[in-house]
N, C-alpha and C positions, 0 to 999 in steps of 0.2 A: 535512500530507502531504509537503511538501518536506523538512522536517527528518527525518521518518521514512525517506524515500528516501535522504537523505544518509548515514544510519546504515547502510543496506544497501550503499551504495557503499563506505563505509569498511570494512565487513566483507569485501566481495569483494576489496578491495585488500590488506588487512592480514593476514587469517587464513591464506591460502595461503602467503604469504611466511614467516610465523612457523612454520607447520607444516613447510615445506620446510627451513628452516634449523635449527629446534630440536626438531621432533617434535610428536606429538599432545598429550603432557602439557602442554607449554608453551602450545600453542594453546588448550587448554581452560582453562589458568590465566589467560590473557589475557581470555577470555570471563568467567571467574569474577570477575576484578577489575573488569571493566566493570559486571557485575551488582551488585557491592558498591558501586560508585560511584553507580549508579542508586538503590540502597537508601538510601545516605547522603542523596541529594537528597530522597527521600521523607520521611525523618526531618526534614530541614531544613524541608520544607513544613509538617509537623505542628507544629514549633517556631514557625514564623512565624504559623501559624493561631492557635496558643494565645496568642501575644503580642498578636495583633490582638484576640482576644476579651477579654483583660485590659484593653486600652486602651479598647475600645468594645464592651462586652458586648451592647448592643442592636443595633448595626450589624453585628456579626459573627454574630448569630443570626437573621438575617432568614429563613433557610431557603430551600428551593427554591421556584421559582415553579411554578404549575400545569403550565406547558409542560414543565418538566424532571422532574417526578415520574413514576416508573414505576407504572403501574396495569395489572394483568392484564385488567381489564374493558375497557380501551381496544382490545384486540385485536378485539373484536366490532364496533367502529366502523370498522375498516379496510375500504376498498373494493377492488374488483378491481384497480384501477390500482396500489395499493400492493403487493399480492401478486405481480403481474406484475413489478414493479420488483425485488422481493426475489428472485423466481425467476431473473430475468435476472442479478442480482448474484451469486447462488450459482453458476450455470452458467458465467458469464464468468470469475469468479475461479478456478473449477475448471480452466479451460483455461490461465490465465495462470501461476498459482503452481507447478503441477507442471512446466511447461516451464522456468521460471526455476530450479527446484530441480535439474533435471538438465542445465541449459545448460553448466555448467562441465565436467561429465563428458563431455557430447557434444563439446565443443570439444577435449577431450583425446583421446577415442577415435576420433572421425571425422576430425578435422583435425590431430591429433597435436601440439597445443600443449602447452607445459609447464603445470604447475599454476598458476604465478604469472601467466603471460600469459592463461590461461583465466580466472583470477580477475578480471583487469582487464576483459576482454571481457564477462564475465558481468555486470559492473556497468553496461554501456551502457544497458539499458532504465531502470535506476534513475536514472542521470545525466540522461537525457532527461526523466523524470518529475519529478525534483527541480527542474530548470531551468524546466520549462514549466508546472507546476501553478499557481503564483500568477497567471500571465498568462492561462492557460486559464480559471481561475475567474473572473477579472475580465471576460474576453471573454464567457463564457457568461452571466454575470449581466446583461450589457448587451444581448446579442442574443437570449437565450432559445434556442429550437430544441433543447431538451434531448433530446426523443424522437428527432429526426433524428440528433443527434450520437451518441447511444447506439447507434443502428443503424449509423451510419458507422464507429464504432470497432470494432464486431463484424465488419464487412466487412474492415477493415484487419487485424484479428487472424486471420481466416480466410486471407487472402492470405499473411500472415506464416508461419503454420503449414504451409500448402500448399507454399510455396517452400522452407521448411526441410526438408520431407520429400524434395523433388525435387533438392536440392543434392547434387552428386556428392562422394564422399570425395576428399580431397587432403591433401597434406602442408603444414601451416602456411600455408594460403591463407585469405583472409578472406571466403569465400562466406557464412558464417553471419552476417556483420555486417548484411546487408540484413534478414533476419528479425528480428534483435535490435533494429535501429533501428525497424522497423515495429511491433514489439511495444511498444517504448517509447512510440511515438506513440499507438497504439491504447489502451494501458493508461492513458496520461495523460488522453486525451480521455474515456475511459469513466469513470474515477474522478471527474473534475471534474464530469461531467454527471450521473452516477447519484446521488451523495450530495446534490447540490443540488436534485434532483428530489423527494426525499421530503417536504419541507415543503409542496410544492404539491398533494400527493394525500391529505393527512390533515388533520384538524382541528387548530387551533393548540394546544389543550390536550393533544393526544396525540403531539406531536412527539418528546418524550423517549422515550416507549415505542416509537414507530416506529423511531427510530434504534437503540435497544437491541435490539429483535427482529431487525432487518435485520442488524446487526453479529453477533449471536449465531448466526443461521442461516448 
């Protein structure tokens, strides 16, 4: 999660600057080159995997454990707690990601920041999430209270969206920083608590399927 969020921070900081200085074509080319680099890494993994198989055919072909295998039949074994968690996940991410997608535009139109400054500010929730995710994960693993923390994070997000709506328009003022910070905190707590909850509400042999279905939905 931390590394994924750092990617979002880099995107928020780099792309607006490239777009502003060199135009849309160059910004898209930067994205294209990053995708090529990612593809190169994927091919590198295939090569390393093949090498490992040649070195130790038996060890490389142990296959997936029962916990990791996807089975459609596992869906019938999921209880109400799992489906409530999945529903919560869908609804909460439906509130977080649309806000983050329009945050840069909001900062430009309502607060009259430049594209570059708006890009940096847009990265605030991702920076908070990147920095706090490992520590939150460790804390939650030690104290539990996942259901309470999921509820707490939702309250924090509601306060953040409510305050964002009520902030008055102004020229290059930092009113929106408070909602952005709160969303970063709520987002971090929620993600650390929700994904760690799934193994507790399903049977061990259905964990792979449970994560797959929740992610897909």
